PDB file of N, CA, C and O in Angstrom:
ATOM      1  N   MET A   1      82.968 106.381 155.426  1.00  0.00           N
ATOM      2  CA  MET A   1      82.446 105.501 154.406  1.00  0.00           C
ATOM      3  C   MET A   1      81.156 104.834 154.890  1.00  0.00           C
ATOM      4  O   MET A   1      80.190 104.713 154.136  1.00  0.00           O
ATOM      5  N   LYS A   2      81.151 104.407 156.141  1.00  0.00           N
ATOM      6  CA  LYS A   2      79.975 103.727 156.689  1.00  0.00           C
ATOM      7  C   LYS A   2      78.733 104.612 156.567  1.00  0.00           C
ATOM      8  O   LYS A   2      77.665 104.140 156.176  1.00  0.00           O
ATOM      9  N   GLU A   3      78.877 105.887 156.901  1.00  0.00           N
ATOM     10  CA  GLU A   3      77.748 106.814 156.837  1.00  0.00           C
ATOM     11  C   GLU A   3      77.243 106.963 155.404  1.00  0.00           C
ATOM     12  O   GLU A   3      76.038 107.037 155.165  1.00  0.00           O
ATOM     13  N   LYS A   4      78.182 107.006 154.448  1.00  0.00           N
ATOM     14  CA  LYS A   4      77.805 107.129 153.042  1.00  0.00           C
ATOM     15  C   LYS A   4      77.056 105.878 152.585  1.00  0.00           C
ATOM     16  O   LYS A   4      76.067 105.981 151.858  1.00  0.00           O
ATOM     17  N   ILE A   5      77.512 104.713 152.999  1.00  0.00           N
ATOM     18  CA  ILE A   5      76.840 103.454 152.646  1.00  0.00           C
ATOM     19  C   ILE A   5      75.416 103.465 153.197  1.00  0.00           C
ATOM     20  O   ILE A   5      74.472 103.114 152.489  1.00  0.00           O
ATOM     21  N   ILE A   6      75.261 103.861 154.446  1.00  0.00           N
ATOM     22  CA  ILE A   6      73.924 103.911 155.063  1.00  0.00           C
ATOM     23  C   ILE A   6      73.042 104.906 154.312  1.00  0.00           C
ATOM     24  O   ILE A   6      71.863 104.641 154.079  1.00  0.00           O
ATOM     25  N   GLN A   7      73.606 106.039 153.937  1.00  0.00           N
ATOM     26  CA  GLN A   7      72.853 107.043 153.192  1.00  0.00           C
ATOM     27  C   GLN A   7      72.405 106.477 151.835  1.00  0.00           C
ATOM     28  O   GLN A   7      71.273 106.710 151.411  1.00  0.00           O
ATOM     29  N   MET A   8      73.276 105.745 151.168  1.00  0.00           N
ATOM     30  CA  MET A   8      72.933 105.152 149.876  1.00  0.00           C
ATOM     31  C   MET A   8      71.798 104.139 150.023  1.00  0.00           C
ATOM     32  O   MET A   8      70.877 104.113 149.207  1.00  0.00           O
ATOM     33  N   ILE A   9      71.863 103.309 151.060  1.00  0.00           N
ATOM     34  CA  ILE A   9      70.803 102.323 151.298  1.00  0.00           C
ATOM     35  C   ILE A   9      69.478 103.041 151.547  1.00  0.00           C
ATOM     36  O   ILE A   9      68.444 102.661 150.998  1.00  0.00           O
ATOM     37  N   SER A  10      69.518 104.074 152.371  1.00  0.00           N
ATOM     38  CA  SER A  10      68.312 104.834 152.685  1.00  0.00           C
ATOM     39  C   SER A  10      67.700 105.440 151.424  1.00  0.00           C
ATOM     40  O   SER A  10      66.480 105.434 151.264  1.00  0.00           O
ATOM     41  N   GLN A  11      68.536 105.960 150.533  1.00  0.00           N
ATOM     42  CA  GLN A  11      68.044 106.553 149.288  1.00  0.00           C
ATOM     43  C   GLN A  11      67.440 105.498 148.370  1.00  0.00           C
ATOM     44  O   GLN A  11      66.383 105.718 147.780  1.00  0.00           O
ATOM     45  N   ILE A  12      68.107 104.354 148.249  1.00  0.00           N
ATOM     46  CA  ILE A  12      67.596 103.293 147.380  1.00  0.00           C
ATOM     47  C   ILE A  12      66.254 102.783 147.892  1.00  0.00           C
ATOM     48  O   ILE A  12      65.342 102.525 147.108  1.00  0.00           O
ATOM     49  N   LYS A  13      66.139 102.641 149.201  1.00  0.00           N
ATOM     50  CA  LYS A  13      64.885 102.176 149.803  1.00  0.00           C
ATOM     51  C   LYS A  13      63.849 103.293 149.920  1.00  0.00           C
ATOM     52  O   LYS A  13      62.683 103.035 150.220  1.00  0.00           O
ATOM     53  N   ASN A  14      64.278 104.536 149.680  1.00  0.00           N
ATOM     54  CA  ASN A  14      63.409 105.697 149.864  1.00  0.00           C
ATOM     55  C   ASN A  14      62.802 105.687 151.268  1.00  0.00           C
ATOM     56  O   ASN A  14      61.602 105.893 151.454  1.00  0.00           O
ATOM     57  N   ASP A  15      63.684 105.438 152.255  1.00  0.00           N
ATOM     58  CA  ASP A  15      63.268 105.312 153.649  1.00  0.00           C
ATOM     59  C   ASP A  15      64.246 106.077 154.541  1.00  0.00           C
ATOM     60  O   ASP A  15      65.261 105.523 154.963  1.00  0.00           O
ATOM     61  N   PRO A  16      63.947 107.351 154.831  1.00  0.00           N
ATOM     62  CA  PRO A  16      64.853 108.157 155.658  1.00  0.00           C
ATOM     63  C   PRO A  16      65.060 107.604 157.070  1.00  0.00           C
ATOM     64  O   PRO A  16      66.067 107.918 157.705  1.00  0.00           O
ATOM     65  N   SER A  17      64.132 106.791 157.572  1.00  0.00           N
ATOM     66  CA  SER A  17      64.287 106.251 158.928  1.00  0.00           C
ATOM     67  C   SER A  17      65.484 105.312 159.028  1.00  0.00           C
ATOM     68  O   SER A  17      65.999 105.086 160.124  1.00  0.00           O
ATOM     69  N   LEU A  18      65.937 104.759 157.896  1.00  0.00           N
ATOM     70  CA  LEU A  18      67.105 103.872 157.910  1.00  0.00           C
ATOM     71  C   LEU A  18      68.360 104.604 158.339  1.00  0.00           C
ATOM     72  O   LEU A  18      69.290 103.984 158.855  1.00  0.00           O
ATOM     73  N   LEU A  19      68.404 105.924 158.132  1.00  0.00           N
ATOM     74  CA  LEU A  19      69.560 106.710 158.568  1.00  0.00           C
ATOM     75  C   LEU A  19      69.760 106.601 160.074  1.00  0.00           C
ATOM     76  O   LEU A  19      70.889 106.662 160.562  1.00  0.00           O
ATOM     77  N   ASP A  20      68.662 106.438 160.810  1.00  0.00           N
ATOM     78  CA  ASP A  20      68.733 106.339 162.272  1.00  0.00           C
ATOM     79  C   ASP A  20      68.792 104.909 162.779  1.00  0.00           C
ATOM     80  O   ASP A  20      69.257 104.669 163.893  1.00  0.00           O
ATOM     81  N   THR A  21      68.325 103.950 161.977  1.00  0.00           N
ATOM     82  CA  THR A  21      68.239 102.579 162.477  1.00  0.00           C
ATOM     83  C   THR A  21      69.403 101.693 162.048  1.00  0.00           C
ATOM     84  O   THR A  21      69.727 100.730 162.742  1.00  0.00           O
ATOM     85  N   LEU A  22      70.042 102.001 160.910  1.00  0.00           N
ATOM     86  CA  LEU A  22      71.168 101.179 160.458  1.00  0.00           C
ATOM     87  C   LEU A  22      72.463 101.630 161.132  1.00  0.00           C
ATOM     88  O   LEU A  22      72.667 102.812 161.408  1.00  0.00           O
ATOM     89  N   SER A  23      73.333 100.646 161.387  1.00  0.00           N
ATOM     90  CA  SER A  23      74.645 100.924 161.975  1.00  0.00           C
ATOM     91  C   SER A  23      75.675 100.031 161.292  1.00  0.00           C
ATOM     92  O   SER A  23      75.344  99.271 160.382  1.00  0.00           O
ATOM     93  N   GLY A  24      76.901 100.125 161.729  1.00  0.00           N
ATOM     94  CA  GLY A  24      77.963  99.309 161.154  1.00  0.00           C
ATOM     95  C   GLY A  24      77.718  97.817 161.282  1.00  0.00           C
ATOM     96  O   GLY A  24      78.156  97.035 160.438  1.00  0.00           O
ATOM     97  N   SER A  25      77.024  97.426 162.330  1.00  0.00           N
ATOM     98  CA  SER A  25      76.773  95.994 162.541  1.00  0.00           C
ATOM     99  C   SER A  25      75.510  95.509 161.829  1.00  0.00           C
ATOM    100  O   SER A  25      75.212  94.315 161.857  1.00  0.00           O
ATOM    101  N   SER A  26      74.762  96.418 161.190  1.00  0.00           N
ATOM    102  CA  SER A  26      73.537  96.035 160.483  1.00  0.00           C
ATOM    103  C   SER A  26      73.863  95.233 159.229  1.00  0.00           C
ATOM    104  O   SER A  26      74.831  95.528 158.528  1.00  0.00           O
ATOM    105  N   SER A  27      73.059  94.231 158.958  1.00  0.00           N
ATOM    106  CA  SER A  27      73.212  93.426 157.754  1.00  0.00           C
ATOM    107  C   SER A  27      72.702  94.202 156.547  1.00  0.00           C
ATOM    108  O   SER A  27      71.585  94.719 156.559  1.00  0.00           O
ATOM    109  N   VAL A  28      73.526  94.280 155.508  1.00  0.00           N
ATOM    110  CA  VAL A  28      73.105  94.941 154.281  1.00  0.00           C
ATOM    111  C   VAL A  28      71.927  94.181 153.677  1.00  0.00           C
ATOM    112  O   VAL A  28      71.002  94.792 153.142  1.00  0.00           O
ATOM    113  N   LEU A  29      71.959  92.866 153.761  1.00  0.00           N
ATOM    114  CA  LEU A  29      70.910  92.048 153.164  1.00  0.00           C
ATOM    115  C   LEU A  29      69.621  92.051 153.981  1.00  0.00           C
ATOM    116  O   LEU A  29      68.537  92.247 153.431  1.00  0.00           O
ATOM    117  N   HIS A  30      69.733  91.838 155.270  1.00  0.00           N
ATOM    118  CA  HIS A  30      68.548  91.586 156.084  1.00  0.00           C
ATOM    119  C   HIS A  30      67.984  92.832 156.751  1.00  0.00           C
ATOM    120  O   HIS A  30      66.767  93.022 156.761  1.00  0.00           O
ATOM    121  N   ASP A  31      68.828  93.677 157.303  1.00  0.00           N
ATOM    122  CA  ASP A  31      68.340  94.840 158.047  1.00  0.00           C
ATOM    123  C   ASP A  31      67.908  95.988 157.143  1.00  0.00           C
ATOM    124  O   ASP A  31      67.118  96.836 157.557  1.00  0.00           O
ATOM    125  N   SER A  32      68.409  96.027 155.930  1.00  0.00           N
ATOM    126  CA  SER A  32      68.061  97.126 155.022  1.00  0.00           C
ATOM    127  C   SER A  32      66.699  96.923 154.373  1.00  0.00           C
ATOM    128  O   SER A  32      66.020  97.892 154.032  1.00  0.00           O
ATOM    129  N   GLY A  33      66.303  95.679 154.205  1.00  0.00           N
ATOM    130  CA  GLY A  33      65.034  95.389 153.536  1.00  0.00           C
ATOM    131  C   GLY A  33      65.101  95.511 152.027  1.00  0.00           C
ATOM    132  O   GLY A  33      64.068  95.517 151.358  1.00  0.00           O
ATOM    133  N   MET A  34      66.321  95.609 151.475  1.00  0.00           N
ATOM    134  CA  MET A  34      66.447  95.730 150.026  1.00  0.00           C
ATOM    135  C   MET A  34      66.124  94.399 149.354  1.00  0.00           C
ATOM    136  O   MET A  34      66.445  93.326 149.865  1.00  0.00           O
ATOM    137  N   GLU A  35      65.483  94.501 148.202  1.00  0.00           N
ATOM    138  CA  GLU A  35      65.210  93.334 147.366  1.00  0.00           C
ATOM    139  C   GLU A  35      66.400  93.131 146.430  1.00  0.00           C
ATOM    140  O   GLU A  35      67.285  93.983 146.352  1.00  0.00           O
ATOM    141  N   SER A  36      66.419  92.007 145.724  1.00  0.00           N
ATOM    142  CA  SER A  36      67.587  91.642 144.919  1.00  0.00           C
ATOM    143  C   SER A  36      67.955  92.712 143.888  1.00  0.00           C
ATOM    144  O   SER A  36      69.137  93.024 143.741  1.00  0.00           O
ATOM    145  N   LEU A  37      66.998  93.275 143.180  1.00  0.00           N
ATOM    146  CA  LEU A  37      67.332  94.309 142.197  1.00  0.00           C
ATOM    147  C   LEU A  37      67.849  95.569 142.873  1.00  0.00           C
ATOM    148  O   LEU A  37      68.704  96.260 142.320  1.00  0.00           O
ATOM    149  N   GLN A  38      67.344  95.876 144.058  1.00  0.00           N
ATOM    150  CA  GLN A  38      67.841  97.027 144.795  1.00  0.00           C
ATOM    151  C   GLN A  38      69.282  96.797 145.242  1.00  0.00           C
ATOM    152  O   GLN A  38      70.087  97.729 145.257  1.00  0.00           O
ATOM    153  N   ILE A  39      69.607  95.561 145.606  1.00  0.00           N
ATOM    154  CA  ILE A  39      70.978  95.239 146.012  1.00  0.00           C
ATOM    155  C   ILE A  39      71.928  95.406 144.833  1.00  0.00           C
ATOM    156  O   ILE A  39      73.023  95.946 144.991  1.00  0.00           O
ATOM    157  N   VAL A  40      71.520  94.949 143.659  1.00  0.00           N
ATOM    158  CA  VAL A  40      72.355  95.122 142.464  1.00  0.00           C
ATOM    159  C   VAL A  40      72.545  96.607 142.187  1.00  0.00           C
ATOM    160  O   VAL A  40      73.662  97.044 141.909  1.00  0.00           O
ATOM    161  N   HIS A  41      71.486  97.379 142.257  1.00  0.00           N
ATOM    162  CA  HIS A  41      71.570  98.835 142.058  1.00  0.00           C
ATOM    163  C   HIS A  41      72.509  99.460 143.096  1.00  0.00           C
ATOM    164  O   HIS A  41      73.327 100.317 142.763  1.00  0.00           O
ATOM    165  N   PHE A  42      72.387  99.031 144.338  1.00  0.00           N
ATOM    166  CA  PHE A  42      73.239  99.522 145.423  1.00  0.00           C
ATOM    167  C   PHE A  42      74.713  99.235 145.132  1.00  0.00           C
ATOM    168  O   PHE A  42      75.557 100.120 145.274  1.00  0.00           O
ATOM    169  N   ILE A  43      75.020  98.021 144.732  1.00  0.00           N
ATOM    170  CA  ILE A  43      76.415  97.657 144.467  1.00  0.00           C
ATOM    171  C   ILE A  43      76.968  98.463 143.293  1.00  0.00           C
ATOM    172  O   ILE A  43      78.120  98.895 143.327  1.00  0.00           O
ATOM    173  N   LEU A  44      76.159  98.667 142.263  1.00  0.00           N
ATOM    174  CA  LEU A  44      76.606  99.487 141.135  1.00  0.00           C
ATOM    175  C   LEU A  44      76.850 100.927 141.570  1.00  0.00           C
ATOM    176  O   LEU A  44      77.797 101.564 141.108  1.00  0.00           O
ATOM    177  N   GLN A  45      76.006 101.440 142.449  1.00  0.00           N
ATOM    178  CA  GLN A  45      76.177 102.788 142.976  1.00  0.00           C
ATOM    179  C   GLN A  45      77.452 102.878 143.828  1.00  0.00           C
ATOM    180  O   GLN A  45      78.166 103.880 143.777  1.00  0.00           O
ATOM    181  N   VAL A  46      77.732 101.836 144.605  1.00  0.00           N
ATOM    182  CA  VAL A  46      78.954 101.788 145.415  1.00  0.00           C
ATOM    183  C   VAL A  46      80.181 101.828 144.505  1.00  0.00           C
ATOM    184  O   VAL A  46      81.147 102.537 144.787  1.00  0.00           O
ATOM    185  N   GLU A  47      80.136 101.066 143.414  1.00  0.00           N
ATOM    186  CA  GLU A  47      81.259 101.079 142.468  1.00  0.00           C
ATOM    187  C   GLU A  47      81.513 102.489 141.941  1.00  0.00           C
ATOM    188  O   GLU A  47      82.660 102.931 141.872  1.00  0.00           O
ATOM    189  N   ASP A  48      80.455 103.189 141.573  1.00  0.00           N
ATOM    190  CA  ASP A  48      80.600 104.553 141.058  1.00  0.00           C
ATOM    191  C   ASP A  48      81.116 105.504 142.134  1.00  0.00           C
ATOM    192  O   ASP A  48      82.004 106.317 141.879  1.00  0.00           O
ATOM    193  N   GLU A  49      80.558 105.396 143.330  1.00  0.00           N
ATOM    194  CA  GLU A  49      80.894 106.327 144.413  1.00  0.00           C
ATOM    195  C   GLU A  49      82.332 106.167 144.879  1.00  0.00           C
ATOM    196  O   GLU A  49      83.021 107.158 145.120  1.00  0.00           O
ATOM    197  N   PHE A  50      82.793 104.912 145.009  1.00  0.00           N
ATOM    198  CA  PHE A  50      84.097 104.661 145.607  1.00  0.00           C
ATOM    199  C   PHE A  50      85.168 104.230 144.597  1.00  0.00           C
ATOM    200  O   PHE A  50      86.295 103.920 144.981  1.00  0.00           O
ATOM    201  N   GLY A  51      84.815 104.210 143.315  1.00  0.00           N
ATOM    202  CA  GLY A  51      85.796 103.911 142.284  1.00  0.00           C
ATOM    203  C   GLY A  51      86.377 102.515 142.381  1.00  0.00           C
ATOM    204  O   GLY A  51      87.566 102.306 142.141  1.00  0.00           O
ATOM    205  N   CYS A  52      85.532 101.566 142.734  1.00  0.00           N
ATOM    206  CA  CYS A  52      86.001 100.184 142.820  1.00  0.00           C
ATOM    207  C   CYS A  52      85.192  99.330 141.851  1.00  0.00           C
ATOM    208  O   CYS A  52      84.156  99.760 141.344  1.00  0.00           O
ATOM    209  N   GLU A  53      85.675  98.125 141.603  1.00  0.00           N
ATOM    210  CA  GLU A  53      84.963  97.198 140.734  1.00  0.00           C
ATOM    211  C   GLU A  53      84.667  95.934 141.529  1.00  0.00           C
ATOM    212  O   GLU A  53      85.565  95.319 142.104  1.00  0.00           O
ATOM    213  N   ILE A  54      83.408  95.561 141.551  1.00  0.00           N
ATOM    214  CA  ILE A  54      82.980  94.368 142.270  1.00  0.00           C
ATOM    215  C   ILE A  54      82.610  93.320 141.232  1.00  0.00           C
ATOM    216  O   ILE A  54      81.685  93.512 140.443  1.00  0.00           O
ATOM    217  N   ASN A  55      83.333  92.221 141.240  1.00  0.00           N
ATOM    218  CA  ASN A  55      83.090  91.130 140.304  1.00  0.00           C
ATOM    219  C   ASN A  55      81.965  90.263 140.865  1.00  0.00           C
ATOM    220  O   ASN A  55      82.153  89.545 141.846  1.00  0.00           O
ATOM    221  N   PHE A  56      80.798  90.337 140.235  1.00  0.00           N
ATOM    222  CA  PHE A  56      79.631  89.616 140.737  1.00  0.00           C
ATOM    223  C   PHE A  56      79.841  88.103 140.729  1.00  0.00           C
ATOM    224  O   PHE A  56      79.269  87.394 141.556  1.00  0.00           O
ATOM    225  N   ASP A  57      80.659  87.604 139.798  1.00  0.00           N
ATOM    226  CA  ASP A  57      80.912  86.162 139.722  1.00  0.00           C
ATOM    227  C   ASP A  57      81.727  85.663 140.906  1.00  0.00           C
ATOM    228  O   ASP A  57      81.576  84.517 141.328  1.00  0.00           O
ATOM    229  N   GLU A  58      82.598  86.524 141.446  1.00  0.00           N
ATOM    230  CA  GLU A  58      83.473  86.128 142.547  1.00  0.00           C
ATOM    231  C   GLU A  58      83.037  86.694 143.897  1.00  0.00           C
ATOM    232  O   GLU A  58      83.610  86.348 144.930  1.00  0.00           O
ATOM    233  N   PHE A  59      82.031  87.558 143.890  1.00  0.00           N
ATOM    234  CA  PHE A  59      81.615  88.242 145.109  1.00  0.00           C
ATOM    235  C   PHE A  59      80.974  87.254 146.082  1.00  0.00           C
ATOM    236  O   PHE A  59      80.075  86.498 145.715  1.00  0.00           O
ATOM    237  N   ASP A  60      81.447  87.272 147.315  1.00  0.00           N
ATOM    238  CA  ASP A  60      80.903  86.418 148.369  1.00  0.00           C
ATOM    239  C   ASP A  60      79.844  87.204 149.133  1.00  0.00           C
ATOM    240  O   ASP A  60      80.134  88.268 149.679  1.00  0.00           O
ATOM    241  N   MET A  61      78.624  86.690 149.174  1.00  0.00           N
ATOM    242  CA  MET A  61      77.526  87.386 149.840  1.00  0.00           C
ATOM    243  C   MET A  61      77.793  87.592 151.332  1.00  0.00           C
ATOM    244  O   MET A  61      77.119  88.401 151.969  1.00  0.00           O
ATOM    245  N   GLU A  62      78.758  86.878 151.891  1.00  0.00           N
ATOM    246  CA  GLU A  62      79.144  87.091 153.291  1.00  0.00           C
ATOM    247  C   GLU A  62      79.635  88.520 153.516  1.00  0.00           C
ATOM    248  O   GLU A  62      79.574  89.044 154.628  1.00  0.00           O
ATOM    249  N   ASN A  63      80.129  89.148 152.430  1.00  0.00           N
ATOM    250  CA  ASN A  63      80.594  90.531 152.535  1.00  0.00           C
ATOM    251  C   ASN A  63      79.456  91.507 152.832  1.00  0.00           C
ATOM    252  O   ASN A  63      79.694  92.651 153.219  1.00  0.00           O
ATOM    253  N   LEU A  64      78.227  91.050 152.649  1.00  0.00           N
ATOM    254  CA  LEU A  64      77.062  91.879 152.950  1.00  0.00           C
ATOM    255  C   LEU A  64      76.489  91.547 154.324  1.00  0.00           C
ATOM    256  O   LEU A  64      75.394  91.991 154.671  1.00  0.00           O
ATOM    257  N   GLY A  65      77.231  90.765 155.102  1.00  0.00           N
ATOM    258  CA  GLY A  65      76.785  90.362 156.439  1.00  0.00           C
ATOM    259  C   GLY A  65      76.627  91.531 157.385  1.00  0.00           C
ATOM    260  O   GLY A  65      75.776  91.507 158.275  1.00  0.00           O
ATOM    261  N   SER A  66      77.449  92.564 157.195  1.00  0.00           N
ATOM    262  CA  SER A  66      77.304  93.801 157.967  1.00  0.00           C
ATOM    263  C   SER A  66      77.848  94.947 157.123  1.00  0.00           C
ATOM    264  O   SER A  66      78.636  94.745 156.199  1.00  0.00           O
ATOM    265  N   ILE A  67      77.416  96.131 157.460  1.00  0.00           N
ATOM    266  CA  ILE A  67      77.899  97.318 156.740  1.00  0.00           C
ATOM    267  C   ILE A  67      79.401  97.474 156.961  1.00  0.00           C
ATOM    268  O   ILE A  67      80.125  97.838 156.034  1.00  0.00           O
ATOM    269  N   ASP A  68      79.878  97.204 158.179  1.00  0.00           N
ATOM    270  CA  ASP A  68      81.315  97.284 158.454  1.00  0.00           C
ATOM    271  C   ASP A  68      82.107  96.303 157.591  1.00  0.00           C
ATOM    272  O   ASP A  68      83.156  96.657 157.052  1.00  0.00           O
ATOM    273  N   THR A  69      81.610  95.072 157.458  1.00  0.00           N
ATOM    274  CA  THR A  69      82.279  94.056 156.639  1.00  0.00           C
ATOM    275  C   THR A  69      82.325  94.492 155.181  1.00  0.00           C
ATOM    276  O   THR A  69      83.341  94.327 154.506  1.00  0.00           O
ATOM    277  N   PHE A  70      81.222  95.048 154.705  1.00  0.00           N
ATOM    278  CA  PHE A  70      81.170  95.511 153.317  1.00  0.00           C
ATOM    279  C   PHE A  70      82.134  96.677 153.093  1.00  0.00           C
ATOM    280  O   PHE A  70      82.799  96.738 152.060  1.00  0.00           O
ATOM    281  N   CYS A  71      82.214  97.591 154.045  1.00  0.00           N
ATOM    282  CA  CYS A  71      83.161  98.706 153.944  1.00  0.00           C
ATOM    283  C   CYS A  71      84.598  98.189 153.863  1.00  0.00           C
ATOM    284  O   CYS A  71      85.400  98.693 153.077  1.00  0.00           O
ATOM    285  N   GLU A  72      84.914  97.193 154.670  1.00  0.00           N
ATOM    286  CA  GLU A  72      86.256  96.610 154.644  1.00  0.00           C
ATOM    287  C   GLU A  72      86.528  95.959 153.291  1.00  0.00           C
ATOM    288  O   GLU A  72      87.633  96.072 152.762  1.00  0.00           O
ATOM    289  N   TYR A  73      85.539  95.283 152.732  1.00  0.00           N
ATOM    290  CA  TYR A  73      85.677  94.675 151.407  1.00  0.00           C
ATOM    291  C   TYR A  73      85.990  95.757 150.366  1.00  0.00           C
ATOM    292  O   TYR A  73      86.872  95.580 149.526  1.00  0.00           O
ATOM    293  N   ILE A  74      85.264  96.872 150.427  1.00  0.00           N
ATOM    294  CA  ILE A  74      85.486  97.964 149.481  1.00  0.00           C
ATOM    295  C   ILE A  74      86.902  98.511 149.641  1.00  0.00           C
ATOM    296  O   ILE A  74      87.595  98.745 148.651  1.00  0.00           O
ATOM    297  N   ARG A  75      87.334  98.715 150.889  1.00  0.00           N
ATOM    298  CA  ARG A  75      88.695  99.221 151.134  1.00  0.00           C
ATOM    299  C   ARG A  75      89.742  98.283 150.543  1.00  0.00           C
ATOM    300  O   ARG A  75      90.706  98.739 149.929  1.00  0.00           O
ATOM    301  N   GLN A  76      89.562  96.987 150.723  1.00  0.00           N
ATOM    302  CA  GLN A  76      90.532  96.008 150.226  1.00  0.00           C
ATOM    303  C   GLN A  76      90.578  95.974 148.706  1.00  0.00           C
ATOM    304  O   GLN A  76      91.596  95.599 148.123  1.00  0.00           O
ATOM    305  N   ASN A  77      89.478  96.363 148.057  1.00  0.00           N
ATOM    306  CA  ASN A  77      89.415  96.316 146.603  1.00  0.00           C
ATOM    307  C   ASN A  77      89.642  97.673 145.946  1.00  0.00           C
ATOM    308  O   ASN A  77      89.465  97.824 144.737  1.00  0.00           O
ATOM    309  N   ASN A  78      90.033  98.656 146.748  1.00  0.00           N
ATOM    310  CA  ASN A  78      90.349  99.973 146.213  1.00  0.00           C
ATOM    311  C   ASN A  78      91.522 100.523 146.996  1.00  0.00           C
ATOM    312  O   ASN A  78      91.352 101.041 148.100  1.00  0.00           O
ATOM    313  N   HIS A  79      92.703 100.412 146.431  1.00  0.00           N
ATOM    314  CA  HIS A  79      93.923 100.798 147.135  1.00  0.00           C
ATOM    315  C   HIS A  79      93.963 102.289 147.447  1.00  0.00           C
ATOM    316  O   HIS A  79      94.577 102.690 148.436  1.00  0.00           O
ATOM    317  N   ASP A  80      93.320 103.123 146.623  1.00  0.00           N
ATOM    318  CA  ASP A  80      93.300 104.558 146.889  1.00  0.00           C
ATOM    319  C   ASP A  80      92.577 104.852 148.194  1.00  0.00           C
ATOM    320  O   ASP A  80      93.002 105.728 148.948  1.00  0.00           O
ATOM    321  N   LEU A  81      91.480 104.128 148.478  1.00  0.00           N
ATOM    322  CA  LEU A  81      90.754 104.331 149.730  1.00  0.00           C
ATOM    323  C   LEU A  81      91.583 103.887 150.904  1.00  0.00           C
ATOM    324  O   LEU A  81      91.564 104.527 151.955  1.00  0.00           O
ATOM    325  N   SER A  82      92.313 102.802 150.745  1.00  0.00           N
ATOM    326  CA  SER A  82      93.169 102.316 151.836  1.00  0.00           C
ATOM    327  C   SER A  82      94.207 103.366 152.204  1.00  0.00           C
ATOM    328  O   SER A  82      94.485 103.583 153.384  1.00  0.00           O
ATOM    329  N   LYS A  83      94.775 104.010 151.206  1.00  0.00           N
ATOM    330  CA  LYS A  83      95.794 105.024 151.433  1.00  0.00           C
ATOM    331  C   LYS A  83      95.209 106.253 152.131  1.00  0.00           C
ATOM    332  O   LYS A  83      95.885 106.906 152.926  1.00  0.00           O
ATOM    333  N   GLN A  84      93.934 106.564 151.822  1.00  0.00           N
ATOM    334  CA  GLN A  84      93.278 107.732 152.396  1.00  0.00           C
ATOM    335  C   GLN A  84      92.752 107.466 153.804  1.00  0.00           C
ATOM    336  O   GLN A  84      92.379 108.399 154.515  1.00  0.00           O
ATOM    337  N   GLY A  85      92.723 106.222 154.197  1.00  0.00           N
ATOM    338  CA  GLY A  85      92.210 105.871 155.520  1.00  0.00           C
ATOM    339  C   GLY A  85      90.696 105.871 155.614  1.00  0.00           C
ATOM    340  O   GLY A  85      90.145 106.004 156.706  1.00  0.00           O
ATOM    341  N   LEU A  86      90.016 105.725 154.485  1.00  0.00           N
ATOM    342  CA  LEU A  86      88.545 105.698 154.493  1.00  0.00           C
ATOM    343  C   LEU A  86      88.021 104.317 154.802  1.00  0.00           C
ATOM    344  O   LEU A  86      86.808 104.114 154.848  1.00  0.00           O
TER     345      LEU A  86
END
């Protein structure tokens, strides 16, 4: 899942170098360089890719503190992924 998230960020930013520079500990907000509209697009893409629903009204931006933290948030909000071990 982490690799897919990094790939999605790289595509949204149109920056292939992010594939080599981002890691699980990288901040989705700060290390990716995404602007606010790109972050919204990214989250919508994550919902489509992983079949989860992210409630923007209740979403805590701390979940974007690292790619690993965000992956864990996605797993917790999609029971099918938890069962698959993703």
